[in-house]
C-alpha positions as CSV (number, residue, x, y, z in Angstrom):
1,M,48.0,152.5,218.9
2,S,48.7,156.1,219.2
3,L,46.0,159.1,219.9
4,A,46.8,160.5,216.2
5,R,46.1,157.0,214.8
6,T,42.9,156.8,216.9
7,I,41.6,159.9,215.9
8,L,42.5,159.2,212.0
9,W,41.3,155.6,212.3
10,L,37.8,157.1,214.0
11,S,37.7,160.2,211.3
12,R,37.6,157.9,207.9
13,P,34.4,156.4,208.3
14,L,33.0,159.5,209.4
15,R,34.2,161.3,206.4
16,P,31.2,160.0,203.7
17,A,28.8,161.2,206.5
18,H,29.3,164.5,206.4
19,S,30.1,164.6,202.7
20,L,26.5,163.4,202.3
21,C,25.0,166.0,204.9
22,R,26.7,168.8,203.5
23,A,25.2,167.5,200.3
24,Q,21.9,167.0,201.4
25,F,22.3,171.0,203.2
26,M,22.9,172.9,199.8
27,E,20.7,170.7,198.1
28,R,17.6,172.0,200.6
29,K,19.1,175.8,200.3
30,A,18.8,175.8,196.9
31,Q,15.5,174.3,196.3
32,K,14.5,176.9,198.6
33,P,12.2,179.8,197.4
34,P,13.7,183.7,197.3
35,S,12.3,185.7,199.5
36,P,9.0,187.5,198.4
37,P,10.1,190.6,196.6
38,A,8.8,194.2,198.2
39,M,5.4,195.4,196.4
40,E,5.3,198.1,194.4
41,N,4.1,200.7,196.5
42,G,7.6,199.9,198.4
43,T,5.6,197.8,201.2
44,R,7.0,194.9,202.6
45,S,5.1,191.3,201.7
46,W,2.0,190.2,204.7
47,E,4.8,187.8,205.8
48,E,7.1,190.0,207.0
49,R,4.8,192.6,208.2
50,P,4.5,192.3,212.1
51,P,1.4,191.2,213.4
52,A,-1.8,193.8,214.5
53,D,-3.0,194.4,217.2
54,P,-6.9,193.2,217.6
55,V,-9.2,196.5,218.3
56,A,-11.2,197.0,220.8
57,T,-14.3,199.5,221.1
58,V,-16.2,200.5,224.0
59,T,-19.2,202.7,224.1
60,E,-20.1,204.7,227.3
61,G,-22.1,207.9,227.6
62,A,-22.2,209.5,224.2
63,A,-18.7,208.5,223.7
64,K,-17.1,206.1,221.7
65,I,-13.2,205.1,222.6
66,V,-10.8,202.9,220.8
67,F,-7.6,201.2,222.3
68,P,-5.4,199.6,219.8
69,S,-5.7,196.0,221.9
70,A,-7.9,193.9,224.0
71,N,-5.6,194.1,226.9
72,E,-4.9,197.5,226.9
73,V,-5.2,198.4,230.8
74,F,-6.8,201.9,230.0
75,Y,-10.8,201.2,230.4
76,N,-12.2,200.5,233.8
77,P,-15.6,199.6,233.3
78,V,-15.9,199.1,237.5
79,Q,-15.5,203.4,237.0
80,E,-18.5,203.8,234.7
81,F,-21.1,204.8,237.8
82,N,-18.3,207.3,238.6
83,R,-17.9,209.0,235.1
84,D,-21.7,208.9,234.7
85,L,-21.8,211.3,238.7
86,T,-18.9,213.1,237.5
87,C,-20.9,214.4,234.4
88,A,-24.2,215.4,236.5
89,V,-22.3,217.1,238.9
90,I,-19.9,218.9,236.2
91,T,-23.2,219.6,234.8
92,E,-24.7,221.3,237.7
93,F,-21.8,223.4,238.8
94,A,-21.9,224.8,235.1
95,R,-25.6,225.8,235.6
96,I,-24.4,227.7,238.5
97,H,-21.9,229.5,237.2
98,L,-23.4,230.2,234.4
99,G,-26.3,231.5,235.8
100,A,-24.8,233.7,238.1
101,K,-23.0,235.9,234.4
102,G,-26.6,235.5,233.0
103,I,-26.4,232.5,231.1
104,Q,-29.0,229.8,230.2
105,M,-28.2,226.0,229.5
106,T,-29.7,224.6,227.1
107,A,-31.8,221.2,227.8
108,V,-29.7,218.3,228.9
109,K,-29.5,214.8,228.9
110,V,-28.8,213.2,232.3
111,P,-25.7,211.1,232.2
112,G,-26.5,207.5,232.7
113,E,-30.3,207.5,231.8
114,K,-32.3,206.2,229.5
115,D,-34.9,206.9,227.6
116,S,-37.5,205.4,228.9
117,E,-37.0,206.9,232.2
118,K,-37.6,210.2,231.5
119,I,-40.5,212.3,233.4
120,A,-42.7,213.8,231.2
121,V,-42.9,217.5,231.7
122,D,-45.5,220.1,230.0
123,L,-43.4,222.9,229.2
124,S,-45.0,224.5,227.0
125,D,-46.3,227.4,228.8
126,Q,-43.0,227.8,230.2
127,E,-41.5,228.5,226.6
128,E,-44.8,231.0,225.1
129,E,-43.8,233.4,228.2
130,T,-40.6,233.1,227.3
131,A,-41.3,233.8,223.7
132,G,-43.2,236.4,224.4
133,K,-40.4,238.5,226.5
134,N,-37.7,237.4,223.5
135,E,-39.9,239.4,220.9
136,N,-39.8,242.8,222.7
137,L,-36.0,242.6,222.8
138,A,-33.4,243.5,220.9
139,P,-31.5,240.6,219.2
140,G,-28.2,241.8,221.1
141,D,-30.5,241.5,224.8
142,W,-31.3,237.8,223.8
143,P,-30.6,235.7,226.7
144,R,-27.3,234.1,226.0
145,T,-27.4,230.2,226.2
146,A,-25.1,227.7,226.7
147,A,-25.0,224.1,224.6
148,V,-23.5,221.0,224.8
149,G,-20.3,220.5,222.3
150,E,-20.1,224.3,221.5
151,I,-17.4,226.4,223.3
152,C,-18.7,228.6,225.8
153,E,-16.1,231.9,226.2
154,E,-17.2,232.2,229.6
155,G,-17.4,228.6,230.8
156,L,-15.8,226.4,232.7
157,R,-12.0,225.4,232.0
158,V,-11.6,221.5,233.5
159,L,-8.9,219.5,233.7
160,E,-8.1,215.9,234.1
161,G,-5.0,215.4,235.5
162,L,-5.0,211.5,234.8
163,A,-6.7,210.7,231.2
164,A,-5.2,207.2,230.2
165,S,-7.8,207.2,226.9
166,G,-9.3,210.7,227.7
167,L,-12.6,208.7,228.3
168,R,-13.9,211.2,231.0
169,S,-12.7,214.5,229.4
170,I,-14.7,213.1,225.3
171,R,-17.7,212.9,227.9
172,F,-17.5,216.1,229.7
173,A,-17.0,217.8,225.4
174,L,-20.4,215.4,224.9
175,E,-22.6,215.6,227.7
176,V,-21.9,218.9,229.8
177,P,-22.6,222.3,228.6
178,G,-21.0,225.2,229.2
179,L,-17.5,224.5,228.9
180,Q,-14.6,226.4,227.7
181,S,-11.9,224.5,227.2
182,V,-11.0,220.8,228.6
183,V,-7.4,219.8,229.0
184,A,-6.5,215.7,228.8
185,N,-3.2,215.4,230.3
186,D,-1.2,212.1,231.4
187,A,2.2,211.2,231.7
188,S,2.3,208.6,229.3
189,A,3.1,209.4,225.5
190,R,1.5,206.2,224.4
191,A,-1.8,207.4,226.7
192,V,-1.1,211.0,224.8
193,E,-1.6,209.1,221.3
194,L,-4.3,207.1,222.4
195,M,-6.2,210.4,223.3
196,H,-5.6,212.2,220.2
197,R,-6.9,209.2,217.8
198,N,-9.6,209.2,220.4
199,V,-11.1,213.0,220.0
200,E,-10.7,212.9,216.6
201,L,-12.8,210.0,216.4
202,N,-15.6,212.0,218.3
203,G,-15.3,215.0,217.3
204,V,-14.0,216.9,220.1
205,A,-11.0,218.8,219.2
206,H,-12.6,221.9,219.2
207,L,-13.2,221.2,223.2
208,V,-10.6,218.7,224.3
209,Q,-6.8,219.1,224.5
210,P,-4.2,216.3,225.0
211,N,-1.2,217.2,226.5
212,Q,2.0,214.9,228.0
213,A,3.1,216.3,231.1
214,D,3.1,215.3,234.8
215,A,-0.5,216.5,236.6
216,R,1.5,218.1,239.6
217,M,3.8,220.7,237.2
218,L,1.0,221.4,235.3
219,M,-1.6,222.4,237.9
220,Y,1.5,224.4,239.0
221,Q,1.8,226.1,236.7
222,H,-1.8,226.9,236.5
223,Q,-2.2,228.2,240.1
224,K,-2.3,231.9,239.4
225,A,-6.0,233.4,239.1
226,P,-6.6,234.1,235.6
227,E,-5.0,230.5,234.5
228,R,-6.5,228.2,237.0
229,F,-8.9,225.5,236.2
230,D,-12.7,226.1,237.5
231,V,-12.9,222.1,237.7
232,I,-9.9,219.4,238.3
233,D,-10.7,215.8,238.2
234,L,-8.3,213.5,239.0
235,D,-8.8,209.6,238.8
236,P,-5.4,207.6,239.1
237,Y,-4.7,204.1,238.5
238,G,-3.6,202.7,241.6
239,S,-2.3,204.6,244.2
240,P,-3.1,208.8,244.3
241,A,-0.1,209.0,246.7
242,P,2.8,210.2,244.9
């Protein structure tokens, strides 16, 4: 039997099976429900939306930070004590810096300190003595003060060069008095977007300014005396060699 006849002979029993499969396919296609229509407000149905990432929330010190996903690498819980210590050191530096300008700092809570660990101190005599002195002063001669969460025009200018979520900068704004401004910088656009979200969440947009730039270039651009930062915080993720 020639090759052409063999192929023709084999194809004859396959034709009914091919027709049956095609008919079943067309039947299933006709029974398939149509795609869900768009909603009246213009958004597509929930079946067509990408799944939302789970939100992770972290409360540390006086700050509350929200992450778009629980798997984000922007938060390192091991460094919480380091951040507590940083806030305490900057607070003491602010006290010295402002004291030289005749600016007094209001009472502050030591970062990481629990209410149960506070030491009771009787300041009634000191308060009465201060009040007595202030009664004899004109309003313009009253001692200037710096409080947490308020802009101090003669206060510290702080740069967090590698800010990630902005947690440190937000804690500075909520826990350290005597600040003029805080620049929270990161080279990552996603990190800066996250910083904007957390700054608004904590209500510190008047003090904390998210910024996207290379930290080296940013510091170089502020090397002139009138533009220098008083405090620079560098907390690298990984090696700081570059």
